[in-house]
N, CA, C and O atoms as a CHARMM CRD file, in Angstrom:
* protein
*
  312
    1    1 MET  N      0.96500  -1.11500  -0.04100 PROA 1      0.00000
    2    1 MET  CA    -0.09100   0.01000  -0.17100 PROA 1      0.00000
    3    1 MET  C      0.86400   1.25100   0.04600 PROA 1      0.00000
    4    1 MET  O      1.79500   1.30300   0.84900 PROA 1      0.00000
    5    2 GLU  N      0.48100   2.16900  -0.76400 PROA 2      0.00000
    6    2 GLU  CA     1.38900   3.40700  -0.96700 PROA 2      0.00000
    7    2 GLU  C      0.61800   4.63600  -0.52100 PROA 2      0.00000
    8    2 GLU  O     -0.56500   4.66600  -0.86100 PROA 2      0.00000
    9    3 VAL  N      1.06800   5.60400   0.14800 PROA 3      0.00000
   10    3 VAL  CA     0.28100   6.90200   0.29900 PROA 3      0.00000
   11    3 VAL  C      1.41700   8.03300   0.20400 PROA 3      0.00000
   12    3 VAL  O      2.61000   7.75200   0.32000 PROA 3      0.00000
   13    4 LYS  N      0.99900   9.18600   0.00700 PROA 4      0.00000
   14    4 LYS  CA     1.79600  10.41600  -0.36100 PROA 4      0.00000
   15    4 LYS  C      1.63600  11.28300   0.76400 PROA 4      0.00000
   16    4 LYS  O      0.52100  11.57800   1.19200 PROA 4      0.00000
   17    5 SER  N      2.83700  11.75700   1.32300 PROA 5      0.00000
   18    5 SER  CA     2.86500  12.83100   2.41500 PROA 5      0.00000
   19    5 SER  C      4.01900  13.90300   2.34100 PROA 5      0.00000
   20    5 SER  O      5.15200  13.62000   2.73200 PROA 5      0.00000
   21    6 HSD  N      3.73300  15.01500   1.88000 PROA 6      0.00000
   22    6 HSD  CA     4.61600  16.03300   1.60800 PROA 6      0.00000
   23    6 HSD  C      5.48800  15.70800   0.62600 PROA 6      0.00000
   24    6 HSD  O      6.71200  15.76900   0.74100 PROA 6      0.00000
   25    7 ASN  N      4.75100  15.28400  -0.56500 PROA 7      0.00000
   26    7 ASN  CA     5.53500  14.85200  -1.78300 PROA 7      0.00000
   27    7 ASN  C      6.56900  13.70000  -1.47600 PROA 7      0.00000
   28    7 ASN  O      7.55600  13.53000  -2.19200 PROA 7      0.00000
   29    8 ILE  N      6.30200  12.94900  -0.41700 PROA 8      0.00000
   30    8 ILE  CA     7.06600  11.81700  -0.30800 PROA 8      0.00000
   31    8 ILE  C      6.16100  10.41800  -0.33100 PROA 8      0.00000
   32    8 ILE  O      5.13900  10.25100   0.33400 PROA 8      0.00000
   33    9 GLN  N      6.61500   9.68100  -1.02300 PROA 9      0.00000
   34    9 GLN  CA     5.82700   8.34200  -1.22100 PROA 9      0.00000
   35    9 GLN  C      6.26500   7.34000  -0.02700 PROA 9      0.00000
   36    9 GLN  O      7.45100   7.14900   0.23900 PROA 9      0.00000
   37   10 ILE  N      5.28200   6.76400   0.61600 PROA 10     0.00000
   38   10 ILE  CA     5.46300   5.83300   1.57900 PROA 10     0.00000
   39   10 ILE  C      4.79800   4.49300   1.20100 PROA 10     0.00000
   40   10 ILE  O      3.65400   4.37000   0.76400 PROA 10     0.00000
   41   11 VAL  N      5.68900   3.50700   1.43700 PROA 11     0.00000
   42   11 VAL  CA     5.08600   2.07000   1.14800 PROA 11     0.00000
   43   11 VAL  C      5.09600   1.46400   2.40800 PROA 11     0.00000
   44   11 VAL  O      5.95500   1.70400   3.25700 PROA 11     0.00000
   45   12 TYR  N      4.13200   0.65600   2.55900 PROA 12     0.00000
   46   12 TYR  CA     3.87100  -0.19300   3.51100 PROA 12     0.00000
   47   12 TYR  C      3.50900  -1.73500   3.06600 PROA 12     0.00000
   48   12 TYR  O      2.68900  -1.96600   2.17700 PROA 12     0.00000
   49   13 ASN  N      4.13000  -2.64200   3.69900 PROA 13     0.00000
   50   13 ASN  CA     3.87000  -4.03900   3.08000 PROA 13     0.00000
   51   13 ASN  C      3.70500  -4.90200   4.37600 PROA 13     0.00000
   52   13 ASN  O      4.54500  -4.97400   5.27300 PROA 13     0.00000
   53   14 LEU  N      2.47900  -5.55600   4.34100 PROA 14     0.00000
   54   14 LEU  CA     2.13300  -6.47000   5.38000 PROA 14     0.00000
   55   14 LEU  C      2.18600  -7.72200   4.87400 PROA 14     0.00000
   56   14 LEU  O      1.62600  -8.02900   3.82200 PROA 14     0.00000
   57   15 PHE  N      2.95800  -8.64100   5.68900 PROA 15     0.00000
   58   15 PHE  CA     3.07400  -9.92200   4.98200 PROA 15     0.00000
   59   15 PHE  C      3.01800 -11.07600   6.09000 PROA 15     0.00000
   60   15 PHE  O      3.46300 -10.90700   7.22500 PROA 15     0.00000
   61   16 PHE  N      2.52800 -12.06200   5.72400 PROA 16     0.00000
   62   16 PHE  CA     2.36000 -13.41900   6.75000 PROA 16     0.00000
   63   16 PHE  C      3.37300 -14.33600   6.36800 PROA 16     0.00000
   64   16 PHE  O      3.55600 -14.69000   5.20300 PROA 16     0.00000
   65   17 ASN  N      4.09800 -14.76000   7.44300 PROA 17     0.00000
   66   17 ASN  CA     5.05800 -15.69900   7.37600 PROA 17     0.00000
   67   17 ASN  C      5.20100 -16.64600   8.63900 PROA 17     0.00000
   68   17 ASN  O      5.30900 -16.12400   9.74900 PROA 17     0.00000
   69   18 ASN  N      5.20600 -18.12400   8.48900 PROA 18     0.00000
   70   18 ASN  CA     5.35300 -18.87600   9.60400 PROA 18     0.00000
   71   18 ASN  C      4.45200 -18.40500  11.00300 PROA 18     0.00000
   72   18 ASN  O      4.87600 -18.16100  12.13300 PROA 18     0.00000
   73   19 THR  N      3.13200 -18.37700  10.50800 PROA 19     0.00000
   74   19 THR  CA     2.19300 -18.18500  11.43200 PROA 19     0.00000
   75   19 THR  C      2.17300 -16.70800  11.99900 PROA 19     0.00000
   76   19 THR  O      1.24500 -16.55800  12.79300 PROA 19     0.00000
   77   20 GLN  N      2.92600 -15.60800  11.81300 PROA 20     0.00000
   78   20 GLN  CA     2.82600 -14.45500  12.13200 PROA 20     0.00000
   79   20 GLN  C      2.99500 -13.31100  11.10900 PROA 20     0.00000
   80   20 GLN  O      3.57900 -13.52000  10.04500 PROA 20     0.00000
   81   21 TYR  N      2.42200 -11.94600  11.46800 PROA 21     0.00000
   82   21 TYR  CA     2.45900 -11.08900  10.59500 PROA 21     0.00000
   83   21 TYR  C      3.66100  -9.99600  10.86700 PROA 21     0.00000
   84   21 TYR  O      4.00200  -9.67100  12.00400 PROA 21     0.00000
   85   22 SER  N      4.21800  -9.50800   9.73900 PROA 22     0.00000
   86   22 SER  CA     5.21200  -8.63900   9.83600 PROA 22     0.00000
   87   22 SER  C      5.02700  -7.49600   8.91000 PROA 22     0.00000
   88   22 SER  O      4.42500  -7.64200   7.84600 PROA 22     0.00000
   89   23 ILE  N      5.53100  -6.35400   9.28800 PROA 23     0.00000
   90   23 ILE  CA     5.56100  -5.05200   8.31500 PROA 23     0.00000
   91   23 ILE  C      6.63300  -4.58100   8.02800 PROA 23     0.00000
   92   23 ILE  O      7.53500  -4.51500   8.86200 PROA 23     0.00000
   93   24 GLU  N      6.78300  -4.10400   6.64700 PROA 24     0.00000
   94   24 GLU  CA     8.00700  -3.43000   6.25800 PROA 24     0.00000
   95   24 GLU  C      7.47000  -2.04000   5.72800 PROA 24     0.00000
   96   24 GLU  O      6.36300  -1.92700   5.20000 PROA 24     0.00000
   97   25 CYS  N      8.29000  -1.06600   5.90200 PROA 25     0.00000
   98   25 CYS  CA     7.72100   0.41400   5.58800 PROA 25     0.00000
   99   25 CYS  C      9.08900   1.05200   4.98700 PROA 25     0.00000
  100   25 CYS  O     10.20900   0.92700   5.48300 PROA 25     0.00000
  101   26 TYR  N      8.79100   1.67700   3.95300 PROA 26     0.00000
  102   26 TYR  CA    10.02700   2.70700   3.36800 PROA 26     0.00000
  103   26 TYR  C      9.57300   3.71600   2.53600 PROA 26     0.00000
  104   26 TYR  O      8.60500   3.56300   1.79200 PROA 26     0.00000
  105   27 LYS  N     10.36700   4.98000   2.63700 PROA 27     0.00000
  106   27 LYS  CA    10.19500   6.13500   1.87000 PROA 27     0.00000
  107   27 LYS  C     10.78900   5.67500   0.21500 PROA 27     0.00000
  108   27 LYS  O     11.99600   5.51500   0.03800 PROA 27     0.00000
  109   28 LYS  N      9.87000   5.50900  -0.82800 PROA 28     0.00000
  110   28 LYS  CA    10.18400   5.41600  -2.05100 PROA 28     0.00000
  111   28 LYS  C     11.09500   6.41300  -2.70000 PROA 28     0.00000
  112   28 LYS  O     10.78900   7.60100  -2.80400 PROA 28     0.00000
  113   29 GLU  N     12.16700   5.92800  -3.11300 PROA 29     0.00000
  114   29 GLU  CA    13.39100   6.67800  -3.83900 PROA 29     0.00000
  115   29 GLU  C     13.97000   7.40700  -2.88600 PROA 29     0.00000
  116   29 GLU  O     14.27500   8.58000  -3.10200 PROA 29     0.00000
  117   30 PHE  N     14.19400   6.81000  -1.71400 PROA 30     0.00000
  118   30 PHE  CA    15.49100   7.16600  -0.79900 PROA 30     0.00000
  119   30 PHE  C     15.87900   5.87000  -0.36600 PROA 30     0.00000
  120   30 PHE  O     15.21600   4.84900  -0.54900 PROA 30     0.00000
  121   31 GLN  N     17.31700   5.96700   0.39500 PROA 31     0.00000
  122   31 GLN  CA    18.19500   4.97200   0.44800 PROA 31     0.00000
  123   31 GLN  C     17.65200   4.05600   1.67400 PROA 31     0.00000
  124   31 GLN  O     17.49900   4.43300   2.83600 PROA 31     0.00000
  125   32 ASP  N     17.44600   3.00900   1.24300 PROA 32     0.00000
  126   32 ASP  CA    16.76800   1.89800   2.50500 PROA 32     0.00000
  127   32 ASP  C     17.68200   1.79500   3.46100 PROA 32     0.00000
  128   32 ASP  O     17.21800   1.67600   4.59500 PROA 32     0.00000
  129   33 GLU  N     18.92100   1.80400   3.35100 PROA 33     0.00000
  130   33 GLU  CA    19.98200   1.61000   4.44300 PROA 33     0.00000
  131   33 GLU  C     19.83300   2.41800   5.58200 PROA 33     0.00000
  132   33 GLU  O     20.19100   1.97800   6.67500 PROA 33     0.00000
  133   34 GLU  N     19.26400   3.74900   5.45200 PROA 34     0.00000
  134   34 GLU  CA    18.97300   4.57200   6.46000 PROA 34     0.00000
  135   34 GLU  C     17.91800   4.45500   7.28800 PROA 34     0.00000
  136   34 GLU  O     16.78700   4.57100   6.81800 PROA 34     0.00000
  137   35 PRO  N     18.11200   4.20700   8.66300 PROA 35     0.00000
  138   35 PRO  CA    17.00500   3.73000   9.61600 PROA 35     0.00000
  139   35 PRO  C     15.76700   4.79600   9.42600 PROA 35     0.00000
  140   35 PRO  O     14.59700   4.42400   9.51600 PROA 35     0.00000
  141   36 ILE  N     16.09000   5.98300   9.18800 PROA 36     0.00000
  142   36 ILE  CA    14.84400   6.86900   8.87800 PROA 36     0.00000
  143   36 ILE  C     14.19200   6.69200   7.85500 PROA 36     0.00000
  144   36 ILE  O     13.05000   7.14900   7.83400 PROA 36     0.00000
  145   37 ASN  N     14.66600   6.03400   6.78300 PROA 37     0.00000
  146   37 ASN  CA    13.89100   5.83300   5.54600 PROA 37     0.00000
  147   37 ASN  C     13.33900   4.30200   5.59300 PROA 37     0.00000
  148   37 ASN  O     12.37600   4.00300   4.88600 PROA 37     0.00000
  149   38 TYR  N     13.89400   3.43800   6.34200 PROA 38     0.00000
  150   38 TYR  CA    13.25400   2.04100   6.13400 PROA 38     0.00000
  151   38 TYR  C     13.07100   1.34400   7.60800 PROA 38     0.00000
  152   38 TYR  O     13.89500   1.54500   8.50000 PROA 38     0.00000
  153   39 SER  N     12.06900   0.61600   7.76300 PROA 39     0.00000
  154   39 SER  CA    11.73000  -0.28900   8.75900 PROA 39     0.00000
  155   39 SER  C     10.95400  -1.62200   8.54400 PROA 39     0.00000
  156   39 SER  O      9.99300  -1.67400   7.77600 PROA 39     0.00000
  157   40 LEU  N     11.40800  -2.70800   9.25600 PROA 40     0.00000
  158   40 LEU  CA    10.95000  -3.81600   9.24200 PROA 40     0.00000
  159   40 LEU  C     10.87100  -4.41900  10.63600 PROA 40     0.00000
  160   40 LEU  O     11.82700  -4.60500  11.38900 PROA 40     0.00000
  161   41 VAL  N      9.49600  -4.71900  10.88700 PROA 41     0.00000
  162   41 VAL  CA     9.18900  -5.22600  12.20000 PROA 41     0.00000
  163   41 VAL  C      8.45800  -6.57700  12.03500 PROA 41     0.00000
  164   41 VAL  O      7.33200  -6.62200  11.53800 PROA 41     0.00000
  165   42 GLU  N      9.13700  -7.71200  12.47200 PROA 42     0.00000
  166   42 GLU  CA     8.71000  -9.10800  12.13000 PROA 42     0.00000
  167   42 GLU  C      7.94000  -9.54000  13.28200 PROA 42     0.00000
  168   42 GLU  O      8.12600  -9.03500  14.39000 PROA 42     0.00000
  169   43 ASP  N      6.99400 -10.54600  13.04700 PROA 43     0.00000
  170   43 ASP  CA     6.46700 -11.24200  14.01700 PROA 43     0.00000
  171   43 ASP  C      5.75500 -10.57800  15.19300 PROA 43     0.00000
  172   43 ASP  O      5.86400 -10.94800  16.36200 PROA 43     0.00000
  173   44 PHE  N      4.94000  -9.45800  14.71500 PROA 44     0.00000
  174   44 PHE  CA     4.15100  -8.77400  15.73500 PROA 44     0.00000
  175   44 PHE  C      2.79200  -9.20900  16.10300 PROA 44     0.00000
  176   44 PHE  O      2.31500  -8.70000  17.11700 PROA 44     0.00000
  177   45 THR  N      2.15800  -9.98200  15.51100 PROA 45     0.00000
  178   45 THR  CA     0.92100 -10.62200  15.62100 PROA 45     0.00000
  179   45 THR  C      0.60400 -11.88000  15.01100 PROA 45     0.00000
  180   45 THR  O      1.34200 -12.11400  14.05400 PROA 45     0.00000
  181   46 ASP  N     -0.30400 -12.82500  15.26500 PROA 46     0.00000
  182   46 ASP  CA    -0.72300 -13.69000  14.65200 PROA 46     0.00000
  183   46 ASP  C     -2.12300 -13.50300  14.12300 PROA 46     0.00000
  184   46 ASP  O     -2.47700 -14.26100  13.22000 PROA 46     0.00000
  185   47 ASP  N     -2.89000 -12.67200  14.53100 PROA 47     0.00000
  186   47 ASP  CA    -4.03800 -12.19400  14.39700 PROA 47     0.00000
  187   47 ASP  C     -4.19400 -11.37500  12.90300 PROA 47     0.00000
  188   47 ASP  O     -3.50000 -10.39200  12.64500 PROA 47     0.00000
  189   48 GLU  N     -5.06800 -11.85200  12.09400 PROA 48     0.00000
  190   48 GLU  CA    -5.10800 -11.10800  10.57200 PROA 48     0.00000
  191   48 GLU  C     -5.87100  -9.85700  10.85500 PROA 48     0.00000
  192   48 GLU  O     -5.54400  -8.81400  10.28900 PROA 48     0.00000
  193   49 GLY  N     -6.98700  -9.90100  11.79600 PROA 49     0.00000
  194   49 GLY  CA    -7.61300  -8.55800  12.06400 PROA 49     0.00000
  195   49 GLY  C     -6.93600  -7.58400  12.44200 PROA 49     0.00000
  196   49 GLY  O     -7.02400  -6.50300  11.86000 PROA 49     0.00000
  197   50 GLN  N     -6.06700  -7.79000  13.57000 PROA 50     0.00000
  198   50 GLN  CA    -5.24100  -6.83200  14.18300 PROA 50     0.00000
  199   50 GLN  C     -4.25500  -6.32800  13.29100 PROA 50     0.00000
  200   50 GLN  O     -3.97100  -5.13100  13.29900 PROA 50     0.00000
  201   51 ALA  N     -3.70500  -7.14100  12.51800 PROA 51     0.00000
  202   51 ALA  CA    -2.49500  -6.91200  11.52200 PROA 51     0.00000
  203   51 ALA  C     -3.10200  -5.96500  10.51000 PROA 51     0.00000
  204   51 ALA  O     -2.40800  -5.00000  10.19100 PROA 51     0.00000
  205   52 GLU  N     -4.35300  -6.10700   9.93300 PROA 52     0.00000
  206   52 GLU  CA    -4.91100  -5.28500   8.95200 PROA 52     0.00000
  207   52 GLU  C     -5.40800  -3.94700   9.59200 PROA 52     0.00000
  208   52 GLU  O     -5.23000  -2.92000   8.93600 PROA 52     0.00000
  209   53 ASP  N     -6.01000  -3.86700  10.80400 PROA 53     0.00000
  210   53 ASP  CA    -6.49600  -2.72300  11.69500 PROA 53     0.00000
  211   53 ASP  C     -5.21700  -1.66400  11.80700 PROA 53     0.00000
  212   53 ASP  O     -5.25600  -0.44800  11.61800 PROA 53     0.00000
  213   54 PHE  N     -4.00400  -2.53200  12.19100 PROA 54     0.00000
  214   54 PHE  CA    -2.77400  -1.61800  12.37200 PROA 54     0.00000
  215   54 PHE  C     -2.23600  -1.14400  11.09700 PROA 54     0.00000
  216   54 PHE  O     -1.60200  -0.08900  11.06700 PROA 54     0.00000
  217   55 LEU  N     -2.43400  -1.83000  10.05200 PROA 55     0.00000
  218   55 LEU  CA    -1.93400  -1.26400   8.71400 PROA 55     0.00000
  219   55 LEU  C     -2.65300  -0.19000   8.49200 PROA 55     0.00000
  220   55 LEU  O     -2.03400   0.78700   8.07000 PROA 55     0.00000
  221   56 ASN  N     -4.04800  -0.06700   8.69300 PROA 56     0.00000
  222   56 ASN  CA    -5.03800   0.93600   8.27400 PROA 56     0.00000
  223   56 ASN  C     -4.60300   2.09600   9.13200 PROA 56     0.00000
  224   56 ASN  O     -4.62100   3.22100   8.63200 PROA 56     0.00000
  225   57 HSD  N     -4.19700   1.91700  10.43400 PROA 57     0.00000
  226   57 HSD  CA    -3.85900   3.01900  11.19200 PROA 57     0.00000
  227   57 HSD  C     -2.83800   3.65100  10.79800 PROA 57     0.00000
  228   57 HSD  O     -2.82400   4.87400  10.93600 PROA 57     0.00000
  229   58 LEU  N     -1.78600   3.00700  10.24000 PROA 58     0.00000
  230   58 LEU  CA    -0.47400   3.52100   9.82500 PROA 58     0.00000
  231   58 LEU  C     -0.87300   4.47000   8.50600 PROA 58     0.00000
  232   58 LEU  O     -0.50500   5.63100   8.32900 PROA 58     0.00000
  233   59 VAL  N     -1.54200   3.84000   7.81500 PROA 59     0.00000
  234   59 VAL  CA    -2.09500   4.63800   6.49900 PROA 59     0.00000
  235   59 VAL  C     -2.66000   5.80800   6.56100 PROA 59     0.00000
  236   59 VAL  O     -2.37800   6.74700   5.81600 PROA 59     0.00000
  237   60 ARG  N     -3.58600   5.82800   7.55400 PROA 60     0.00000
  238   60 ARG  CA    -4.47400   7.08900   7.79000 PROA 60     0.00000
  239   60 ARG  C     -3.54400   8.06100   8.41000 PROA 60     0.00000
  240   60 ARG  O     -3.72300   9.21000   8.00600 PROA 60     0.00000
  241   61 GLY  N     -2.52100   7.90000   9.35500 PROA 61     0.00000
  242   61 GLY  CA    -1.77900   8.67500   9.81700 PROA 61     0.00000
  243   61 GLY  C     -0.48900   9.01800   9.02800 PROA 61     0.00000
  244   61 GLY  O      0.22200   9.94000   9.42800 PROA 61     0.00000
  245   62 LYS  N     -0.14900   8.28200   7.87900 PROA 62     0.00000
  246   62 LYS  CA     0.87500   8.62700   6.95500 PROA 62     0.00000
  247   62 LYS  C      2.29100   8.44400   7.70900 PROA 62     0.00000
  248   62 LYS  O      3.25000   9.17300   7.45200 PROA 62     0.00000
  249   63 VAL  N      2.33400   7.46100   8.61200 PROA 63     0.00000
  250   63 VAL  CA     3.47400   7.38600   9.50500 PROA 63     0.00000
  251   63 VAL  C      4.72200   7.03000   8.67100 PROA 63     0.00000
  252   63 VAL  O      4.70700   6.17300   7.78800 PROA 63     0.00000
  253   64 TYR  N      5.82100   7.76600   9.02500 PROA 64     0.00000
  254   64 TYR  CA     7.10900   7.67000   8.56200 PROA 64     0.00000
  255   64 TYR  C      7.84100   6.24400   9.17600 PROA 64     0.00000
  256   64 TYR  O      7.51100   5.77500  10.26500 PROA 64     0.00000
  257   65 PRO  N      8.79500   5.69000   8.37300 PROA 65     0.00000
  258   65 PRO  CA     9.37400   4.47400   8.88100 PROA 65     0.00000
  259   65 PRO  C     10.00400   4.64100  10.12000 PROA 65     0.00000
  260   65 PRO  O      9.98000   3.68800  10.89800 PROA 65     0.00000
  261   66 VAL  N     10.51000   5.58300  10.41300 PROA 66     0.00000
  262   66 VAL  CA    11.16000   5.79700  11.56700 PROA 66     0.00000
  263   66 VAL  C     10.32500   5.48000  13.08900 PROA 66     0.00000
  264   66 VAL  O     10.87400   5.25000  14.16700 PROA 66     0.00000
  265   67 HSD  N      9.15300   5.53100  12.87100 PROA 67     0.00000
  266   67 HSD  CA     8.09600   5.54900  13.97200 PROA 67     0.00000
  267   67 HSD  C      7.41500   4.15700  14.08400 PROA 67     0.00000
  268   67 HSD  O      6.73500   3.81200  15.04900 PROA 67     0.00000
  269   68 ILE  N      7.67600   3.38900  12.97800 PROA 68     0.00000
  270   68 ILE  CA     6.98600   2.07600  13.06400 PROA 68     0.00000
  271   68 ILE  C      7.28200   1.21100  14.27200 PROA 68     0.00000
  272   68 ILE  O      6.35700   0.75000  14.94100 PROA 68     0.00000
  273   69 LYS  N      8.48200   0.99400  14.54600 PROA 69     0.00000
  274   69 LYS  CA     8.81800   0.09500  15.73800 PROA 69     0.00000
  275   69 LYS  C      8.03800   0.27400  17.03500 PROA 69     0.00000
  276   69 LYS  O      7.51800  -0.61600  17.70800 PROA 69     0.00000
  277   70 GLU  N      8.05400   1.83200  17.30600 PROA 70     0.00000
  278   70 GLU  CA     7.44300   2.17700  18.45600 PROA 70     0.00000
  279   70 GLU  C      6.09600   2.10800  18.53800 PROA 70     0.00000
  280   70 GLU  O      5.55000   1.79600  19.59600 PROA 70     0.00000
  281   71 LEU  N      5.36700   2.41200  17.35000 PROA 71     0.00000
  282   71 LEU  CA     4.00100   2.13600  17.27800 PROA 71     0.00000
  283   71 LEU  C      3.50600   0.62200  17.42500 PROA 71     0.00000
  284   71 LEU  O      2.49100   0.24300  18.00900 PROA 71     0.00000
  285   72 VAL  N      4.45200  -0.14700  16.76300 PROA 72     0.00000
  286   72 VAL  CA     3.86000  -1.62100  17.18900 PROA 72     0.00000
  287   72 VAL  C      4.20900  -1.64500  18.75700 PROA 72     0.00000
  288   72 VAL  O      3.22400  -2.07600  19.35600 PROA 72     0.00000
  289   73 ASP  N      4.98500  -1.41600  19.40500 PROA 73     0.00000
  290   73 ASP  CA     5.14300  -1.74900  20.42800 PROA 73     0.00000
  291   73 ASP  C      4.01100  -1.24200  21.50100 PROA 73     0.00000
  292   73 ASP  O      3.55700  -1.92600  22.41900 PROA 73     0.00000
  293   74 ASP  N      3.63300   0.19800  21.16300 PROA 74     0.00000
  294   74 ASP  CA     2.52000   0.76700  21.70900 PROA 74     0.00000
  295   74 ASP  C      0.98100   0.13900  21.34400 PROA 74     0.00000
  296   74 ASP  O      0.06700  -0.04400  22.14800 PROA 74     0.00000
  297   75 TYR  N      0.97700  -0.08200  20.16500 PROA 75     0.00000
  298   75 TYR  CA    -0.35800  -0.66300  19.69000 PROA 75     0.00000
  299   75 TYR  C     -0.82700  -2.13200  20.24300 PROA 75     0.00000
  300   75 TYR  O     -1.99000  -2.44700  20.49400 PROA 75     0.00000
  301   76 PHE  N      0.34400  -2.96900  20.37800 PROA 76     0.00000
  302   76 PHE  CA     0.22600  -4.42000  20.75800 PROA 76     0.00000
  303   76 PHE  C      0.56600  -4.75600  22.09100 PROA 76     0.00000
  304   76 PHE  O      0.24700  -5.83100  22.59800 PROA 76     0.00000
  305   77 ASN  N      1.25000  -3.80500  22.71700 PROA 77     0.00000
  306   77 ASN  CA     1.64800  -3.98000  24.11200 PROA 77     0.00000
  307   77 ASN  C      1.07400  -3.30500  25.11900 PROA 77     0.00000
  308   77 ASN  O      1.32300  -3.69700  26.25900 PROA 77     0.00000
  309   78 TYR  N      0.25400  -2.23800  24.94700 PROA 78     0.00000
  310   78 TYR  CA    -0.52200  -1.36400  25.82300 PROA 78     0.00000
  311   78 TYR  C     -1.77400  -1.33500  25.75200 PROA 78     0.00000
  312   78 TYR  O     -2.41800  -0.59500  26.49500 PROA 78     0.00000
């Protein structure tokens, strides 16, 4: 899923692997190696509904990659 924020395209990929959902997020056309431009959080839930709700939450907020890890922690652990 792609969204545009301040002329920056942000890509969110939700994927399922070995009974768990993971999410990848990056700024399109930026260097992925920079932590501010790329994030991968693996195995954060096994619940499809929760994973999709979280993805929609990120997309609505146009969240940048640098914030994904903290939001996963907040959303699923509190």
